[in-house]
Structure formats: structure tokens, C-alpha cells
C-alpha positions as CSV (number, residue, x, y, z in Angstrom):
1,M,6.0,-10.1,14.7
2,L,5.7,-14.4,14.4
3,G,5.5,-16.2,11.2
4,S,1.6,-16.7,10.6
5,S,2.0,-12.4,10.8
6,R,4.6,-12.0,8.6
7,E,2.6,-14.4,6.3
8,S,-0.4,-12.3,6.5
9,I,1.0,-9.3,5.9
10,A,3.1,-10.6,2.9
11,A,0.0,-11.5,1.3
12,L,-1.4,-8.1,2.2
13,S,1.1,-6.1,0.7
14,D,0.5,-8.3,-3.0
15,A,-3.1,-7.6,-2.2
16,L,-3.0,-3.9,-2.1
17,D,-0.9,-4.2,-5.3
18,V,-3.5,-5.3,-7.0
19,R,-5.9,-2.3,-6.3
20,R,-3.8,0.3,-7.5
21,S,-5.1,1.4,-10.3
22,A,-8.6,1.7,-8.6
23,P,-10.2,5.1,-9.0
24,D,-10.2,6.1,-5.3
25,F,-6.6,4.7,-4.3
26,A,-5.0,7.9,-3.4
27,S,-7.3,8.2,-0.4
28,V,-5.9,4.8,0.5
29,A,-2.9,5.8,2.8
30,S,-4.6,8.3,4.7
31,E,-7.8,6.2,5.4
32,L,-5.5,2.9,6.4
33,L,-3.6,5.5,8.9
34,A,-6.7,6.9,10.5
35,L,-7.6,3.0,10.8
36,A,-4.6,2.0,12.3
37,D,-4.6,5.2,14.9
38,L,-8.3,4.2,16.1
39,L,-7.4,0.6,16.4
40,S,-3.8,1.5,18.4
41,R,-6.5,3.2,20.9
42,E,-9.4,1.2,21.2
43,K,-7.8,-2.1,22.7
44,S,-11.6,-4.2,23.1
45,L,-12.0,-3.5,19.3
46,R,-8.3,-4.5,18.1
47,V,-8.8,-7.8,20.6
48,A,-11.8,-8.5,18.6
49,L,-11.3,-7.8,14.7
50,A,-7.8,-9.9,15.3
51,D,-9.6,-12.9,17.8
52,S,-8.9,-16.3,15.2
53,G,-11.4,-17.6,17.8
54,Q,-14.0,-15.9,15.9
55,S,-14.8,-16.9,12.2
56,E,-13.6,-14.5,9.5
57,Q,-16.9,-13.7,8.7
58,A,-18.1,-12.8,11.6
59,R,-15.1,-10.3,11.9
60,E,-15.6,-8.9,8.4
61,D,-19.4,-8.6,9.6
62,L,-18.3,-6.2,12.8
63,A,-16.0,-4.2,10.4
64,T,-18.2,-3.5,7.7
65,S,-20.7,-2.8,10.1
66,L,-18.4,-0.1,11.8
67,F,-16.4,1.3,9.1
68,S,-18.2,0.6,5.8
69,Q,-20.1,4.2,5.8
70,R,-16.8,5.9,7.1
71,V,-13.8,5.1,4.6
72,G,-13.8,4.6,0.4
73,L,-14.6,1.2,-1.4
74,T,-10.8,0.3,-1.3
75,T,-10.2,0.8,2.4
76,N,-12.7,-0.8,3.1
77,A,-11.6,-3.8,0.6
78,V,-8.3,-3.7,2.3
79,F,-9.4,-3.1,5.8
80,V,-11.7,-6.6,5.4
81,D,-8.8,-8.4,3.6
82,V,-6.9,-7.5,7.3
83,V,-9.1,-8.8,9.6
84,R,-9.9,-11.8,7.9
85,A,-6.0,-12.5,7.9
86,R,-4.2,-14.5,10.6
87,W,-2.5,-12.4,13.4
88,S,-0.1,-13.8,16.4
89,H,-0.9,-11.0,18.3
90,A,-3.9,-7.9,18.0
91,A,-1.3,-5.4,18.2
92,D,0.2,-6.9,15.1
93,I,-3.2,-6.3,13.1
94,V,-2.2,-2.7,14.1
95,E,1.5,-2.6,12.9
96,A,0.0,-4.2,9.4
97,L,-2.1,-1.2,9.0
98,E,0.4,1.2,9.4
99,R,2.5,-0.6,6.7
100,L,-0.1,-0.7,4.2
101,G,-0.9,2.7,4.5
102,A,3.0,3.7,4.2
103,Q,2.8,1.4,0.9
104,A,-0.3,2.7,-0.5
105,A,1.7,6.4,0.0
106,F,4.2,5.3,-1.6
107,T,2.6,3.6,-4.7
108,V,1.0,6.8,-5.3
109,A,4.5,9.0,-5.6
110,D,6.3,6.5,-7.5
111,A,2.8,6.6,-9.9
112,D,3.0,10.5,-9.7
113,G,6.7,10.6,-10.2
114,S,7.6,12.1,-6.8
115,L,9.0,9.0,-5.0
116,D,12.8,10.2,-5.3
117,R,11.1,13.3,-3.7
118,V,10.0,11.8,-0.7
119,E,12.9,9.1,-0.2
120,E,15.2,12.2,0.3
121,E,12.5,14.3,2.5
122,I,12.0,11.3,4.7
123,F,15.9,10.9,4.7
124,R,16.5,14.4,5.6
125,F,13.9,14.5,8.3
126,G,15.6,11.6,10.2
127,R,19.2,13.5,9.7
128,A,17.2,16.8,11.7
129,A,16.0,14.7,14.2
130,D,19.2,13.0,14.9
131,A,21.0,16.4,15.1
132,S,18.2,17.9,17.3
133,A,17.4,17.0,20.7
134,E,14.4,19.6,20.9
135,L,12.6,18.0,18.3
136,Q,13.3,14.6,19.6
137,M,12.0,15.1,22.8
138,A,8.6,16.3,21.3
139,I,8.3,13.5,19.4
140,T,9.0,10.8,21.6
141,D,7.6,12.8,24.9
142,P,5.1,10.1,26.7
143,S,2.8,13.0,27.9
144,L,2.1,14.5,24.6
145,P,-0.9,13.4,22.7
146,P,-0.3,12.1,19.0
147,A,-2.2,14.8,17.7
148,T,0.1,17.6,19.2
149,K,3.0,15.5,18.1
150,S,2.2,15.3,14.8
151,A,1.2,19.3,15.0
152,V,5.1,19.6,15.8
153,V,6.1,17.6,12.8
154,R,3.8,19.6,11.1
155,D,5.3,22.9,11.4
156,V,8.7,21.5,10.9
157,L,8.1,20.6,7.2
158,G,6.3,23.8,6.8
159,G,4.3,22.5,3.9
160,R,7.5,22.2,1.8
161,T,7.3,18.3,1.3
162,A,5.5,16.6,-1.2
163,P,1.9,14.4,0.3
164,A,3.0,11.1,1.1
165,T,6.1,12.8,2.9
166,S,3.5,14.7,5.0
167,I,0.9,12.2,5.6
168,L,3.7,9.9,6.9
169,L,5.7,11.7,9.0
170,E,3.2,13.2,10.3
171,Y,1.4,9.9,11.5
172,F,4.4,8.3,12.7
173,A,5.5,11.2,14.5
174,G,2.2,10.9,16.6
175,H,2.4,6.8,16.5
176,L,6.1,5.6,17.4
177,G,4.7,3.1,19.7
178,G,8.1,2.4,21.6
179,R,10.1,2.5,18.6
180,R,12.9,5.1,18.1
181,V,12.8,7.7,15.7
182,D,15.5,6.5,13.4
183,D,13.8,2.8,13.7
184,A,10.4,4.9,12.4
185,V,12.4,6.3,9.8
186,G,14.5,3.9,8.6
187,M,11.2,1.3,8.2
188,L,9.7,3.7,6.0
189,S,13.4,4.3,4.3
190,E,12.7,0.4,3.5
191,L,9.3,0.2,2.7
192,A,10.2,3.3,-0.1
193,A,13.1,1.1,-1.4
194,A,10.6,-2.3,-1.5
195,Q,8.3,0.2,-3.9
196,R,11.1,0.7,-6.8
197,E,10.9,-2.9,-6.7
198,R,7.5,-3.2,-7.2
199,V,6.1,-3.3,-10.6
200,V,2.4,-4.6,-11.8
201,A,1.6,-5.5,-15.2
202,E,-2.0,-5.4,-15.6
203,V,-2.7,-8.5,-18.2
204,R,-6.1,-8.9,-20.4
205,A,-6.3,-12.5,-21.7
206,A,-9.0,-14.7,-23.3
207,I,-8.3,-17.7,-21.3
208,D,-6.6,-18.0,-18.0
209,L,-2.6,-18.8,-18.0
210,D,-1.6,-21.8,-16.6
211,F,2.0,-21.5,-14.1
212,D,4.3,-22.2,-17.1
213,Q,3.3,-19.3,-19.2
214,R,2.8,-16.9,-16.1
215,R,6.1,-17.6,-15.3
216,R,7.6,-16.8,-18.7
217,L,5.5,-13.3,-19.2
218,A,6.6,-12.6,-15.8
219,E,10.2,-13.4,-16.8
220,S,9.9,-11.6,-20.2
221,L,8.1,-8.3,-18.6
222,S,10.8,-7.9,-15.9
223,R,13.9,-8.3,-18.1
224,L,12.1,-5.2,-20.2
225,Q,11.1,-3.0,-17.2
226,G,14.6,-4.0,-15.5
227,R,13.1,-4.7,-12.3
228,Q,10.6,-8.0,-10.7
229,V,7.2,-7.7,-12.6
230,R,3.9,-8.9,-10.5
231,L,1.2,-10.1,-12.5
232,N,-2.6,-9.1,-12.3
233,I,-4.7,-11.1,-15.0
234,A,-8.4,-10.0,-16.1
235,I,-9.9,-13.2,-18.1
236,D,-11.8,-11.0,-20.8
237,P,-13.5,-12.6,-23.7
238,E,-13.4,-9.8,-25.9
239,V,-10.0,-9.8,-26.3
240,L,-10.7,-12.7,-28.1
241,G,-6.8,-14.7,-28.2
242,G,-3.6,-13.2,-27.3
243,I,-3.3,-10.9,-24.3
244,S,-2.6,-7.1,-23.8
245,V,-0.3,-5.6,-21.1
246,R,-0.4,-2.7,-19.4
247,I,2.1,-1.4,-17.0
248,G,1.9,1.7,-16.0
249,G,0.9,4.1,-18.6
250,E,2.4,2.0,-21.2
251,V,0.5,-0.7,-23.3
252,I,1.6,-3.8,-25.2
253,D,-1.1,-5.0,-26.7
254,G,-0.9,-8.4,-28.6
255,T,-4.8,-9.4,-28.4
256,V,-6.4,-10.5,-31.5
257,A,-9.8,-8.3,-31.0
258,S,-6.9,-5.3,-31.8
259,R,-5.3,-6.6,-34.6
260,L,-8.7,-6.9,-36.4
261,E,-9.9,-3.8,-35.6
262,Q,-6.3,-2.3,-37.0
263,A,-7.4,-4.3,-40.2
264,R,-10.7,-3.1,-40.4
265,R,-9.5,0.6,-39.8
266,A,-6.9,-0.1,-42.9
267,L,-9.2,-1.3,-45.3
268,Q,-11.7,1.8,-44.7
269,S,-8.3,4.1,-44.9
């Protein structure tokens, strides 16, 4: 990928992080991969959605008219971000959807505690593919349609893997796009490893934080968590003052509103 595409994917990855708490996030991975599958087959549509000669609004309108009723709200928002981004080549939009779909799957696995299992299962599948010429040939055979290759992997997995493992391996088996099997497995492993370094803190504050305040807060939270923390800041006048931070299921509430509520309860007890 050339510079503009790499920059777009990095920005889209950060934007996807922010949406991880959306109520429909569990369906984002499969929906993004379904869109990637469609655009990999429909060259004219792929080119139209990635055409920087058209305005961002025109590309967004096209995407919305075609897909807003076919995917969830969060997936639609991510897809709009994708088509509004700049791409060096039209094919890069497919890879972006694939990588974002994988990131979404790993995000869900991280949240439900299955990420370790998913990483191990992907690694074991890669080893099995290396050891089986028959499996390699089935997945890389250009005469077989993607659905058949996905079915082969589904049979190999036998319903014994975590949902994220099944979604990702079945998709990439049918969409290698000229990649070697071990390269596709390696990419998934890298994305899973990156997920381990990705922590988002949802911060509520009465007013926006300046650059130095954001930096100090991110550094403090990173030390507490033992890994890099990114901030998602929402302005909420109801907190009155101070901040409230949520990281996963942990809440650090230092708001004035919270302290006033605690005082009220103490007086009533």
C-alpha cells in the first residue's frame, strides 16, 4: 500500500476503536467482511466508491443508498468512513474492510475474554495448513469458488473454535487474493497482537481537555493498565466538574456530581 492508503487505514482503525461500545458492535466484523466480499467481486462499484475524483459526499451518498438498509448502524458508519477516505488504488478499499473486519472480531474477542483462545486457534490452523498439502491445495485452488473454500475450512474447524476464529478463517480462506496461506494467517496474528496493545478509555468531562491534560491523563492510565491507552472523550455538562473514566468494566469516577450524590446519600442514611 502507498502512503495515502496506509494513513487512511490507520485513521479508520482509530475510529473503529471509538465505536467498540456500540450496542450492535458484535455484528460489525461479519458485516464488514461481507462488504469486502462484495466489493472484491464488483470492480465497477469498488472503483466508484474509491474514486477520489468524486466528492466525499457523492461517494457517501452512493454507499448509503446501496447499503444503509442492509447493515447495522455501526457498520454503516464505519463503511461511510471508508468510502470518504483517500485510497491509492481501488483495491485498497477491500483490504481496508478486511483489516477492519478482523479488528472488529478481535475487539469482541478481547471484550468477552476469548482473545487468547482465538490467537491459539489461528496459530494451530496455520500449522495444520503447513502440514497438509491437501488443505493447502483446496484453499489456493483458483478453480474453486470462495464459498467452497470457506466450506472446506468450516469442515476442518468442525464447530470447535471460538466465533471470531470461524468468522476470520472461513472468510480469508475464500479471499486470499494471491496471498499465501501463511501470509494471511500471519496478518491475522499481527492484528490480534495489536489488539492486545489497544485499550480505549471512555472519558466524560464537563469541558473538553486541552492537549497537555489529555497527554497526562493518557500517560497515567497507561501506567495503571500496563499498556497504551487511547482516550475517547465525551463532553457531558451533567458531571459538573472533574472526570469519569471507564475502561472495560472498570469505572473511575471523580466527578463533582458523583461526590454530591455520595454526600446526599450519607445525609439520608
